[in-house]
C-alpha positions in Angstrom: -22.0 -44.6 -85.7 -18.9 -46.0 -84.1 -18.9 -49.8 -83.7 -18.1 -50.7 -80.1 -15.7 -53.6 -79.3 -13.8 -54.5 -76.1 -10.4 -53.3 -77.3 -11.8 -49.8 -78.0 -13.1 -49.6 -74.4 -9.8 -50.7 -73.0 -7.9 -48.2 -75.1 -10.2 -45.4 -74.1 -9.9 -46.3 -70.4 -6.0 -46.4 -70.7 -6.1 -42.6 -71.0 -7.8 -42.2 -67.6 -5.2 -41.5 -65.0 -5.6 -42.1 -61.2 -4.8 -38.8 -59.6 -1.4 -38.5 -58.0 0.1 -41.7 -59.5 0.6 -40.9 -63.1 -0.7 -44.4 -63.9 -3.9 -45.3 -65.8 -6.7 -47.3 -64.3 -5.7 -50.1 -66.7 -2.1 -50.1 -65.4 -3.5 -50.2 -61.8 -5.6 -53.2 -62.7 -8.8 -51.3 -61.8 -10.9 -52.6 -64.8 -12.8 -55.8 -64.0 -12.9 -58.5 -66.7 -16.6 -58.0 -67.4 -17.0 -55.7 -70.4 -20.5 -56.2 -71.9 -21.5 -54.7 -75.3 -25.0 -54.8 -76.8 -25.3 -52.6 -79.9 -24.5 -49.0 -78.8 -24.6 -49.9 -75.0 -21.6 -50.8 -73.0 -21.2 -51.8 -69.4 -18.2 -52.6 -67.2 -16.9 -52.4 -63.6 -14.2 -50.3 -62.1 -12.6 -51.7 -58.9 -11.5 -49.4 -56.1 -9.3 -50.3 -53.1 -11.9 -49.0 -50.7 -15.6 -47.9 -51.0 -14.8 -44.4 -49.8 -12.2 -43.6 -52.5 -12.1 -39.8 -52.7 -11.6 -39.9 -56.5 -14.4 -42.3 -57.2 -16.9 -39.8 -58.7 -14.3 -37.9 -60.8 -12.8 -41.2 -62.2 -16.3 -42.4 -63.2 -16.9 -39.2 -65.1 -13.5 -39.3 -66.7 -14.0 -42.9 -67.8 -17.4 -42.1 -69.3 -15.9 -39.1 -71.1 -13.0 -41.1 -72.5 -15.4 -43.6 -74.1 -17.7 -40.9 -75.4 -14.7 -39.3 -77.0 -14.2 -42.5 -79.1 -17.9 -43.3 -79.5 -20.1 -40.3 -79.0 -23.4 -42.3 -79.4 -22.4 -44.9 -76.8 -24.6 -45.4 -73.8 -22.2 -46.1 -70.9 -23.1 -47.9 -67.7 -20.2 -48.1 -65.1 -20.5 -50.3 -62.1 -18.2 -50.1 -59.1 -16.7 -52.7 -56.8 -14.3 -52.8 -53.9 -11.1 -54.9 -54.2 -11.1 -57.9 -52.0 -8.3 -57.8 -49.4 -5.8 -60.7 -49.6 -6.4 -63.1 -46.8 -4.2 -62.5 -43.8 -1.4 -65.1 -43.4 -2.2 -67.3 -40.4 -0.3 -66.2 -37.3 2.8 -68.3 -36.8 3.1 -69.8 -33.3 6.0 -68.4 -31.4 9.1 -70.5 -31.0 9.7 -71.8 -27.5 6.7 -70.0 -25.9 7.4 -71.4 -22.5 11.0 -70.3 -22.3 11.8 -67.2 -20.4 15.5 -66.6 -21.1 17.6 -67.9 -24.0 21.3 -67.6 -23.5 23.9 -68.6 -26.1 27.3 -69.9 -24.7 29.7 -69.0 -27.5 33.4 -68.7 -28.2 35.6 -67.2 -30.9 37.6 -70.4 -31.3 37.5 -74.0 -30.4 39.4 -75.6 -27.5 38.6 -72.9 -24.9 36.3 -75.1 -22.9 33.0 -73.6 -24.1 31.0 -76.9 -23.9 32.4 -77.7 -20.4 31.3 -74.2 -19.2 27.8 -74.7 -20.8 27.3 -78.1 -19.2 28.5 -77.1 -15.7 26.5 -73.8 -15.9 23.3 -75.7 -16.8 23.7 -78.1 -13.9 24.6 -75.3 -11.5 21.4 -73.4 -12.5 19.3 -76.5 -12.1 20.8 -77.1 -8.7 19.7 -73.5 -7.8 16.1 -74.5 -8.5 15.7 -73.1 -12.0 14.2 -75.1 -14.8 16.9 -75.5 -17.4 17.3 -76.8 -21.0 20.6 -77.2 -22.9 20.8 -77.5 -26.6 24.1 -78.8 -28.1 24.2 -76.7 -31.3 27.8 -77.7 -32.0 26.7 -79.7 -35.0 30.2 -80.7 -36.1 31.6 -81.7 -32.7 28.7 -82.5 -30.3 30.2 -83.3 -26.8 27.2 -82.7 -24.5 25.9 -86.3 -24.6 29.2 -87.6 -23.2 29.5 -84.8 -20.6 26.0 -85.8 -19.2 26.5 -89.5 -19.5 23.9 -89.7 -22.2 25.8 -91.3 -25.0 23.7 -93.8 -26.9 20.5 -92.3 -25.4 17.4 -93.3 -27.4 15.1 -90.3 -28.2 11.3 -90.7 -28.3 8.4 -88.6 -29.5 5.0 -87.9 -28.2 2.0 -85.9 -29.4 1.4 -82.4 -28.1 -1.7 -80.5 -29.4 -1.8 -82.7 -32.5 2.0 -82.3 -33.2 4.6 -85.0 -32.7 7.5 -83.6 -30.7 10.9 -84.9 -29.6 11.2 -85.5 -25.9 14.5 -84.1 -24.7 16.7 -86.4 -22.6 17.2 -85.4 -19.0 20.1 -85.6 -16.5 21.0 -83.8 -13.3 17.8 -81.8 -13.7 18.6 -80.5 -17.1 16.7 -81.2 -20.4 19.2 -82.0 -23.1 19.1 -82.3 -26.8 22.1 -82.8 -29.2 22.7 -83.8 -32.8 24.9 -86.3 -31.1 21.8 -88.3 -30.2 21.0 -88.8 -33.9 24.4 -89.7 -35.4 26.9 -92.5 -34.8 29.4 -91.1 -32.3 32.2 -93.0 -34.0 31.5 -91.4 -37.4 32.4 -87.9 -38.6 29.4 -85.7 -39.1 29.6 -84.4 -42.7 26.9 -81.7 -43.1 26.4 -79.1 -45.8 25.4 -75.7 -44.3 21.7 -76.0 -45.1 21.5 -79.6 -43.7 23.2 -78.5 -40.4 20.9 -75.5 -40.1 17.7 -77.6 -40.8 18.8 -80.2 -38.2 19.3 -77.5 -35.6 16.0 -75.9 -36.3 14.3 -79.3 -35.8 15.9 -79.7 -32.4 14.5 -76.2 -31.4 11.1 -76.1 -33.1 10.1 -79.8 -33.0 11.0 -80.6 -29.4 8.9 -80.4 -26.3 11.0 -78.1 -24.2 8.1 -77.1 -22.1 8.4 -74.3 -19.4 12.0 -73.2 -18.8 13.6 -70.4 -16.9 16.8 -70.8 -18.9 17.5 -72.3 -22.3 21.2 -72.5 -22.8 22.7 -73.1 -26.3 26.2 -74.5 -26.6 27.2 -72.8 -29.8 29.8 -74.0 -32.3 33.0 -72.0 -32.2 33.6 -69.1 -34.5 31.0 -67.4 -36.7 29.1 -69.6 -39.1 25.8 -70.4 -40.8 24.7 -72.0 -37.5 25.0 -68.7 -35.7 22.9 -67.0 -38.4 20.3 -69.8 -38.2 19.9 -69.3 -34.4 19.4 -65.6 -34.5 16.9 -66.0 -37.3 15.0 -68.7 -35.4 15.2 -67.3 -31.8 15.3 -63.9 -30.1 18.3 -64.5 -27.8 18.2 -62.9 -24.4 22.0 -62.6 -24.6 25.2 -64.4 -25.1 28.1 -65.4 -22.8 31.5 -65.4 -24.5 34.0 -68.0 -23.2 37.7 -67.4 -23.7 41.1 -68.2 -22.3 43.8 -65.6 -21.5 45.8 -66.5 -24.6 46.1 -63.6 -27.1 45.0 -65.8 -30.0 41.8 -66.8 -28.1 41.2 -63.2 -27.1 41.5 -62.0 -30.7 38.9 -64.5 -31.8 36.6 -63.7 -28.8 36.8 -60.0 -30.0 35.4 -61.1 -33.4 32.6 -63.1 -31.8 31.6 -60.1 -29.7 31.6 -57.9 -32.8 29.3 -60.4 -34.6 26.7 -60.4 -31.9 26.9 -56.6 -31.6 26.5 -56.1 -35.4 23.5 -53.8 -36.0 21.7 -56.5 -37.9 22.0 -59.1 -35.2 22.0 -56.9 -32.0 22.2 -59.6 -29.3 23.3 -58.3 -25.9 26.7 -59.7 -24.6 26.0 -60.5 -21.0 29.7 -61.0 -20.1 32.8 -63.0 -20.5 34.0 -66.1 -18.9 37.8 -66.3 -18.2 38.2 -70.1 -18.6 41.5 -71.9 -17.7 42.4 -68.6 -16.1 45.2 -70.3 -14.2 46.3 -73.8 -13.3 45.7 -74.9 -9.7 47.1 -78.2 -8.4 44.2 -80.1 -6.8 46.0 -80.6 -3.6 47.2 -77.0 -3.4 44.1 -74.9 -4.3 45.7 -71.6 -3.2 48.5 -71.9 -5.7 48.0 -70.3 -9.2 50.1 -70.8 -12.3 49.1 -68.7 -15.3 49.8 -71.1 -18.1 47.8 -69.5 -20.9 48.5 -65.8 -20.4 49.0 -63.1 -18.0 46.4 -62.2 -15.3 44.2 -59.3 -16.4 44.2 -59.9 -20.2 40.5 -60.9 -20.2 39.8 -57.8 -18.1 41.2 -55.6 -20.8 39.0 -57.2 -23.4 36.0 -56.8 -21.1 36.8 -53.1 -20.6 37.2 -52.6 -24.3 33.6 -53.7 -24.9 32.2 -52.5 -21.5 31.0 -55.9 -20.4 31.7 -57.7 -17.1 33.9 -60.7 -16.5 31.2 -63.1 -15.0 33.6 -65.7 -13.7 37.2 -67.0 -13.7 37.4 -70.8 -14.0 40.7 -72.4 -12.9 42.2 -75.2 -14.8 42.0 -78.4 -12.7 42.7 -81.9 -14.1 39.5 -83.2 -12.4 37.3 -81.0 -14.7 38.2 -83.0 -17.8 38.0 -86.3 -15.9 34.5 -85.5 -14.7 33.4 -84.4 -18.2 34.7 -87.7 -19.6 32.9 -89.7 -17.0 29.6 -88.0 -17.7 29.3 -86.3 -14.3 29.9 -82.5 -14.4 32.4 -81.4 -11.8 30.0 -78.7 -10.5 28.3 -81.6 -8.6 31.5 -82.2 -6.5 32.8 -80.1 -3.6 35.8 -78.6 -5.4 37.2 -75.2 -6.1 36.1 -75.6 -9.8 32.5 -76.3 -8.6 32.5 -73.1 -6.6 33.6 -71.2 -9.7 30.8 -72.6 -11.8 28.2 -71.9 -9.0 29.5 -68.3 -8.9 29.1 -68.1 -12.7 25.4 -69.2 -12.3 24.8 -66.5 -9.8 26.5 -63.8 -11.9 24.5 -65.0 -15.0 21.2 -64.7 -13.3 22.1 -61.2 -12.1 23.2 -60.2 -15.6 20.0 -61.5 -17.2 17.8 -59.7 -14.6 19.7 -56.5 -15.3 19.4 -57.0 -19.0 15.7 -57.6 -18.8 15.1 -54.5 -16.7 17.0 -52.2 -19.0 16.5 -53.6 -22.5 13.5 -54.7 -24.7 13.3 -58.3 -25.8 15.7 -59.2 -28.6 14.1 -59.5 -32.0 14.8 -62.3 -34.3 16.9 -61.4 -37.4 14.6 -61.1 -40.4 16.0 -61.7 -43.8 14.4 -60.5 -47.0 
């Protein structure tokens, strides 16, 4: 008579293959850790993924036969069980559930007036009756607090559904948050990539933005970790690319468009803004001097990528003066204000067209 012991049972069952896999029931972790031996009797449990496994009966017969081959006198009792499913991960609350449209204001290079465009566009949309939020995502050069007259603003938190959230500052009908509220404006912001990305995610996910028609993001120039963080955190409705007519700016704008259109990112480009398109003397609004490049250069870039030019913003000295004073020029009756108001109208039309023809943008998922 063969002496039964657990290793003999395991070795015997290692010869039993689950059909179609080439793997034994031991390799597939189907043997429960409950082998019981009493003299010539042995009992154990085989675990199946579902109670209706089509190979259950044949596997039980094969398991018994494998043991009998090693110990013919053995009395074998095989129990069955169904593998417990892993608990489902709790559903993660959506980011910015009350925001209808998320638009990134981007540029290929610095110095093209991207933040000025973002600030004036936000105020123009608010003046049209839309609920608007503006996030200053330019971690390394936050300028939005100054443009809105909010330098030195103290941020507060309050509890919403058991969670402490930052209350955005507000000016001219626009909810505003910036890393500039959290650092000394006279000191350089020295951030490692991960630190900058985490700070930005906090301003998005741990703030009470509430219900918004438009959430504008003033992006840092170029292509960086911050851009990747944003597309991994939010499904952007689209992006507006700001450029000047200079060839060096247009070359960098081309790279920015290519980044957003990359198959892995796939964010719609809503259009271009031709900023500083020409210089106009304030007292002679009909005069135009093309200081930064020939007329039509931005149109050629737009045609190359089949996107519209949403607006052309003239270079007027008062634009910078109003930005420095904390009162965006769109609030004044000027030729520049009319250009920004036109941009707001064109943006809302472009967003409406995009939402009618394209599905919502998915966040970028990394493995």
